[in-house]
N, C-alpha and C positions, 0 to 999 in steps of 0.2 A: 271788164273783168267778169269772170264766170260767177254765177250765183253760188252762194255758200253751200247749198245742198248738192251741187254737181260733183260727181265722182272725178277725182284726179288720180290717174294711174301712177303719177310720180310723187304723189303726196301733196297735202294741202300747202305746206310751207314752201316747197319747191315750186308749186304752181303759182303762188303769189310772186315769187322772184321772177319766174319766166314771164308772167304777165307784164312785168315792168321792163323787160329787155327790149332793146331795139336791135335790129339786124341790118347789116350792111346790104347794099344792093347785090354784091357778089355772093354773100351768104344766102340771100333769097333765091338767086339764080341757081346756086348749087342745090338748094332744097327742092326746087321745082324739078331740076334734072334728076334728082334722086327719086322723087315721086313718080316721074314719067317712067324711069327704069323699073321701078317696083310694079307699076301698073302693067307694063309690057310683060312681066312675068306672071302676074296674078290674073289679069283679065282673061287670057285664053283658057285657063283652067276653070274659071267661073262660067265662061260661055260653054265649054265642053260639058260641064255638069248641069247646064241649064239653070244656073243661078242668076245669070245675066244674059240678056240678048246681045248679039253682036252689035246691033245698032246703038244700044245704050253704051256699050264699051267704046265704040267709035266716037260717040258724042262726047263722052267724058275725056277721052284722050285728046280730042280736038280742042276742047276748052282748056285743058292743061297746057297744050302746045301754044295756044294763044296767050296764056299767061306768061310763058317763057319768052315768047316773041316780044311781048310788051316790055318785060323787064330788060331784055337784051337791047331793045331800041332805046329805052331810057338810059341804060348804062352807056351805050355808044354816044348818045347825045350829051351826056355829062362829060365824057372824055373829050368830045369835040369842043364843048364850051370851055373846058379847062385849058385846052390847047390854044384856043383863040383869045383867052383872057390876057390883056396886056400885063406885062411884068410891073409890079409895084402896086397893083390894085388889090 
């Protein structure tokens, strides 16, 4: 949980609720895909304005794509495990 003195743009009470939420694997994948799409729009402008080097943008995009790949592999494995689980277990 965040320190009490940390700023929460959604408000303290809402931040406490969000801290207790759990998100499905599909929701996590959707969020990472959203973040990648956002970065694809933002990073070129930051590079053009010399606020970020291209190598740094590439590095962060590669890391986020790795997160997505990991989540997708986990999702696929869970689906495979569920399909292989004997009925009645």
